[in-house]
KOLLUMZA-871760 format. One line per 8 residues: number of its first residue (from 1); their letters; for each residue x, y, z of C-alpha. Coordinates in nm, 3 decimals, decimal comma, always signed. Layout:
BEGIN
NUM = A = X:Y:Z; ...
! end
This chain:
BEGIN
1 = MIEKQQHT = +2,578:+0,137:-0,955; +2,234:-0,015:-1,011; +1,949:+0,228:-0,961; +1,633:+0,108:-0,792; +1,314:+0,171:-0,983; +1,113:+0,454:-0,836; +0,747:+0,372:-0,771; +0,454:+0,588:-0,669
9 = ILVVEDVD = +0,299:+0,454:-0,350; -0,026:+0,573:-0,199; -0,009:+0,564:+0,181; -0,354:+0,545:+0,337; -0,327:+0,624:+0,706; -0,558:+0,813:+0,941; -0,292:+0,884:+1,206; -0,070:+1,171:+1,085
17 = EIGANMSS = +0,242:+1,060:+1,274; +0,225:+0,704:+1,138; +0,155:+0,830:+0,786; +0,449:+1,070:+0,807; +0,681:+0,792:+0,927; +0,568:+0,557:+0,651; +0,609:+0,832:+0,392; +0,954:+0,922:+0,518
25 = SLNKRGHL = +1,069:+0,560:+0,505; +0,937:+0,523:+0,150; +1,095:+0,851:+0,036; +1,430:+0,736:+0,176; +1,393:+0,421:-0,036; +1,350:+0,640:-0,344; +0,974:+0,616:-0,390; +0,727:+0,894:-0,463
33 = VMRASTAE = +0,459:+0,909:-0,194; +0,102:+1,031:-0,196; -0,105:+1,033:+0,123; -0,472:+0,987:+0,197; -0,648:+0,947:+0,531; -0,974:+0,782:+0,422; -1,094:+0,522:+0,173; -1,273:+0,785:-0,035
41 = QAIEMAEK = -0,963:+1,003:-0,061; -0,753:+0,701:-0,153; -0,985:+0,601:-0,439; -0,995:+0,956:-0,573; -0,616:+0,984:-0,564; -0,564:+0,638:-0,714; -0,798:+0,721:-1,005; -0,601:+1,036:-1,085
49 = NRPAMILT = -0,246:+0,913:-1,021; -0,244:+0,532:-1,069; +0,005:+0,438:-0,796; +0,205:+0,114:-0,810; +0,047:+0,013:-0,481; -0,153:+0,120:-0,178; +0,017:+0,083:+0,158; -0,181:+0,104:+0,481
57 = DPDLPTLD = -0,198:-0,052:+0,825; -0,442:-0,314:+0,954; -0,596:-0,066:+1,200; -0,720:+0,176:+0,934; -1,085:+0,240:+1,030; -1,191:+0,247:+0,664; -0,990:-0,060:+0,549; -1,303:-0,266:+0,479
65 = QLMELLRD = -1,454:+0,022:+0,284; -1,129:+0,073:+0,092; -1,114:-0,293:-0,009; -1,481:-0,288:-0,117; -1,435:+0,028:-0,324; -1,126:-0,117:-0,491; -1,297:-0,447:-0,565; -1,592:-0,267:-0,727
73 = HSGLKDLI = -1,375:-0,028:-0,933; -1,294:-0,179:-1,271; -0,979:+0,030:-1,316; -0,837:-0,027:-0,968; -0,944:-0,376:-0,866; -0,601:-0,525:-0,952; -0,405:-0,260:-0,763; -0,162:-0,409:-0,510
81 = VAVIDIND = -0,269:-0,343:-0,151; -0,029:-0,414:+0,133; -0,001:-0,348:+0,504; +0,319:-0,319:+0,702; +0,291:-0,471:+1,046; +0,562:-0,657:+1,235; +0,297:-0,843:+1,435; +0,171:-1,035:+1,126
89 = PELAHNNV = -0,200:-0,956:+1,181; -0,487:-1,173:+1,070; -0,681:-0,992:+0,799; -1,023:-1,069:+0,660; -0,908:-0,966:+0,312; -0,721:-1,240:+0,131; -0,605:-1,000:-0,141; -0,404:-0,786:+0,102
97 = TVLNDFLA = -0,037:-0,873:+0,137; +0,105:-0,841:+0,489; +0,463:-0,714:+0,492; +0,684:-0,726:+0,797; +0,932:-0,465:+0,675; +1,024:-0,234:+0,389; +1,254:-0,494:+0,228; +0,948:-0,711:+0,173
105 = LDDLLKSD = +0,781:-0,407:+0,015; +1,066:-0,375:-0,233; +1,033:-0,745:-0,319; +0,659:-0,705:-0,371; +0,707:-0,412:-0,607; +0,955:-0,619:-0,812; +0,731:-0,925:-0,821; +0,483:-0,984:-1,101
113 = HRNELSV = +0,335:-1,270:-0,900; +0,236:-1,133:-0,561; +0,065:-1,460:-0,462; +0,403:-1,634:-0,489; +0,573:-1,382:-0,261; +0,652:-1,509:+0,083; +0,674:-1,246:+0,353
! end
């Protein structure tokens, strides 16, 4: 049996129920999950724990702030940021990958070339 690699994923979500559902889905897939509800909390947690990626949703009120803080942070600016949304939203941030399901998330975590990933 081939074991999937376990990754640490930082879920940034301001709605507790959505964050809990995302975390549960990721835990079931074998990932370690940390949760933050704001951009500031996410940056602080990412500095301390260095997750494989940040996962959020396009409706996060502090998404713009999160992306700005990541861009300006020399140690975190290359961190993968993704959103899961089945509606394929238009985002103003071209360095955010939109995923339509958790299978696409697994592919993204395996990929060294996230710009080549089609979701």
